[in-house]
Structure formats: C-alpha cells, structure tokens
C-alpha positions in Angstrom: 0.0 0.0 0.0 2.9 2.4 0.8 4.3 1.8 -2.7 0.8 2.6 -4.2 0.7 5.9 -2.3 4.2 6.8 -3.3 3.6 6.0 -7.0 0.3 8.1 -6.8 2.0 11.0 -5.3 4.8 10.8 -8.0 2.2 10.6 -10.8 0.2 13.4 -9.5 3.3 15.6 -9.2 4.3 14.9 -12.8 0.9 15.7 -14.2 0.2 18.7 -12.0 3.3 20.5 -12.8 2.3 22.0 -16.2 -1.0 23.2 -14.7 0.6 24.7 -11.6 2.9 26.8 -13.8 -0.1 28.1 -15.8 -2.2 31.2 -14.7 -5.3 29.2 -14.0 -8.6 31.0 -14.8 -11.9 29.2 -13.8 -13.7 30.3 -17.0 -11.2 28.3 -19.0 -12.0 25.1 -17.1 -14.2 22.3 -18.1 -15.2 19.0 -16.6 -16.3 15.9 -18.4 -18.2 13.2 -16.7 -19.4 9.8 -18.1 -18.7 6.2 -18.6 -15.1 5.3 -19.4 -14.1 1.8 -20.7 -10.7 0.4 -20.9 -10.5 -2.2 -23.6 -7.0 -3.9 -23.6 -5.3 -5.2 -26.7 -6.8 -8.6 -27.6 -3.5 -10.3 -28.4 -2.0 -12.7 -26.0 1.0 -12.0 -23.8 3.2 -15.2 -23.4 4.8 -16.2 -20.2 8.6 -16.1 -20.4 10.3 -19.4 -20.8 7.4 -21.5 -22.0 8.1 -21.1 -25.7 4.9 -19.4 -26.3 2.9 -22.4 -25.0 1.5 -20.5 -22.0 -0.1 -17.1 -22.2 -2.4 -14.6 -20.6 -4.7 -11.7 -21.4 -6.6 -8.9 -19.6 -10.3 -8.3 -19.8 -12.1 -5.0 -20.3 -13.6 -2.9 -17.6 -15.9 0.1 -17.3 -15.8 2.8 -14.6 -16.9 6.4 -13.9 -14.7 8.8 -15.9 -13.8 12.2 -14.9 -11.6 14.5 -17.0 -10.7 18.1 -16.7 -9.9 20.4 -19.6 -8.0 23.7 -19.4 -8.2 26.0 -22.5 -4.9 27.7 -23.3 -6.5 29.5 -26.2 -9.3 28.9 -28.7 -7.7 25.9 -30.2 -5.3 24.4 -27.6 -6.1 22.8 -24.3 -4.7 20.5 -21.7 -6.7 17.5 -20.6 -6.2 15.4 -17.4 -7.8 12.0 -17.5 -8.9 10.3 -14.2 -11.3 7.7 -13.2 -12.4 5.4 -10.4 -10.1 2.4 -10.1 -10.4 -0.1 -13.0 -10.6 -3.8 -12.1 -9.3 -6.5 -14.5 -9.3 -10.3 -14.5 -6.2 -11.9 -15.9 -7.2 -15.0 -17.8 -5.1 -17.9 -19.3 -4.5 -18.3 -23.0 -2.9 -20.9 -25.2 -2.0 -23.8 -22.9 -3.8 -22.1 -20.1 -6.9 -21.3 -22.0 -9.9 -20.6 -19.6 -7.8 -20.6 -16.4 -8.2 -17.8 -13.8 -4.7 -16.5 -13.2 -5.5 -13.5 -11.2 -6.8 -10.0 -11.1 -5.5 -6.5 -10.6 -6.7 -2.9 -10.2 -5.2 0.1 -11.7 -5.4 4.0 -12.0 -4.3 5.5 -15.4 -3.8 9.3 -14.9 -3.0 10.6 -18.3 -2.1 14.3 -19.4 -2.7 15.3 -22.9 -2.3 18.5 -25.1 -5.3 18.8 -27.4 -6.0 20.7 -30.6 -9.5 21.6 -31.2 -10.6 22.3 -34.8 -12.9 25.2 -35.5 -13.8 28.3 -33.6 -14.7 28.5 -29.9 -18.3 29.2 -30.8 -18.7 26.2 -33.1 -21.5 23.7 -32.2 -19.4 20.6 -33.3 -15.7 20.6 -32.4 -13.5 17.6 -33.2 -10.1 17.4 -31.5 -7.0 15.3 -31.4 -4.6 15.0 -28.6 -1.2 13.5 -27.5 0.5 13.1 -24.2 1.8 10.9 -21.4 0.2 8.2 -19.3 1.4 6.8 -15.9 -0.5 3.6 -14.8 -0.4 2.5 -11.2 -1.2 -1.1 -10.4 -2.3 -2.3 -7.0 -4.3 -4.9 -5.2 -3.0 -7.7 -7.3 -4.6 -11.1 -6.5 -3.5 -14.6 -7.7 -6.3 -16.7 -9.1 -7.2 -20.2 -7.7 -6.3 -21.8 -11.1 -2.8 -20.3 -11.0 -2.3 -21.6 -7.4 -3.5 -25.1 -8.5 -1.0 -25.1 -11.4 1.8 -24.1 -9.1 0.8 -26.5 -6.5 0.6 -24.1 -3.5 -1.8 -21.4 -2.1 1.2 -19.3 -1.2 1.3 -17.4 -4.6 1.9 -13.7 -5.1 1.4 -11.7 -8.2 3.1 -8.3 -8.8 2.8 -6.0 -11.7 5.1 -3.0 -12.2 3.7 0.4 -12.8 3.9 1.7 -16.4 4.9 4.9 -18.1 4.0 5.5 -21.7 2.6 7.6 -24.5 -1.0 8.3 -25.2 -2.9 9.7 -28.3 -6.6 10.4 -28.7 -9.4 11.7 -31.1 -12.9 12.8 -30.2 -15.4 15.6 -30.4 -17.6 17.9 -28.3 -21.1 18.7 -29.4 -22.5 21.8 -27.7 -26.1 21.6 -26.3 -26.0 25.2 -25.0 -23.4 27.6 -23.7 -22.6 25.4 -20.6 -23.2 21.9 -21.7 -21.9 19.7 -24.4 -21.8 16.0 -25.4 -18.2 14.7 -25.0 -17.0 11.5 -26.9 -13.3 10.4 -27.1 -11.2 7.4 -27.9 -7.7 7.4 -26.4 -4.9 4.8 -27.1 -2.5 4.2 -24.1 0.8 2.5 -24.3 0.6 0.3 -21.1 3.1 -2.4 -20.7 3.9 -4.1 -17.3 6.3 -6.6 -16.1 4.5 -9.3 -14.2 6.2 -11.5 -11.6 4.7 -14.5 -10.0 6.1 -15.9 -6.7 5.4 -19.4 -5.2 6.3 -19.9 -1.7 8.4 -16.7 -1.9 10.4 -17.8 -4.8 9.9 -16.3 -8.3 8.2 -19.0 -10.4 7.1 -17.2 -13.6 7.7 -13.8 -15.3 5.8 -12.2 -18.2 5.6 -8.8 -20.0 1.9 -7.9 -20.0 1.1 -5.8 -23.2 -2.2 -4.1 -22.2 -2.1 -1.2 -24.6 -5.7 -0.4 -24.4 -8.1 1.8 -26.3 -10.0 3.9 -23.6 -13.5 5.0 -24.8 -15.4 7.8 -23.0 -18.9 9.0 -23.6 -20.4 11.7 -21.3 -21.2 15.3 -20.8 -19.0 18.4 -20.6 -19.8 21.3 -18.3 -18.0 24.6 -18.9 -17.4 26.7 -15.8 
C-alpha cells in the first residue's frame, strides 16, 4: 500500500506541474463526466520461458470517468484523464486457456495536449490529442487456477507500474453555452512486467502488453 501511495504522489506531481505553472482561470476550465471503458489489446502476452505455449490476457472494464480540460486559447487545451479504479481479470490463454490466473486494479492518470478544430463558438468541435500516461497497478491477487497449477496457495502476483505515450481523437457537441456531449477514444501504451512468486520464490515472469483503447462518452460542463 505504501508503494501505491508513493507512486500516486509521483504521478500526481508529474501531471500537476504544467498546470501549476499556468495562470489558471476558472472560466477556461471544463469538466467531463461519463462512462469510461478500458479495452485492452486482444493479443496474447506469453509467459517467459514457455516457448509461447502458455499465455495470458486482460479483460475489459468500465468505470466512472472524470476528465478536466483547461483551455490555453481557442484551439489548444490541456486534458487530465482520471477515473475510479479499474478492475481487471487476468485469464489464461494458449496452454492455459480458460484458467483464472488472477486480478488487478489500476489507475491510469493521463495528461494530454489537445488541438480543437474550428472556432470556440462552433457547435461541433472535433479534436486530437497526445500526451503521457502513468498507470499505477495495485491490489494484485493470484487466481485459484494459478495456485493449483503451481501446487501451492502461497502465490503472489506483482505488476510493475507503467509509463508510456497516449494519443486520442474525439469531439464535443454543444447543447448550450454550458453543456456539451463529450466523446473520445484514447490509445494508451501500457506495458507491465508481471512476476509470480510461489512460496516466496519467483516462479514465472511475463511482460503484459495491455495497450488499451480507452473509450469515454459523457457530458462536458463549462465553468
């Protein structure tokens, strides 16, 4: 838990620095609230040392998404993506097909610079963005099938935090001068080194390529 708190503080510091250096004005701030879905890459991540005979994959999850936009000018903005913690099941693939290997939770704070097309008074405004993502994994749990495979209940699963790039495209559709429909798809480069310990000894390792597309649909409110 201490490592999670430390990692969260580091991520918050990295993301907050550009905003802290800007002269913040409330009328340039918007908040987007809606459903946000993390859909990991469907390809299999293979466990090291098994010659691609044993693999794993991560399932999708939907949570409450809250993002903040700060308009630098009519076309450029900064966006901070946040959400309630995502929960994912880690399932077996290839020779482990159907096995429950474990679960994890994560927070993916992401800071992006966005370019919005059209004028500030346009009803429909598409945008693109690029930035950086820092994903914090916590509450990893080994699944019963993994424990059975390793022949012990003393199994520990660890996932390293991830730092990677992010890119997005979306649009805002104004309903009135305060509210708009907000829709966006964001690709995040999330790769984690997974380590599995049995009776305190490292038993298996794998690089988990999550690399999700994150979809959000909600409402934007302009302050």
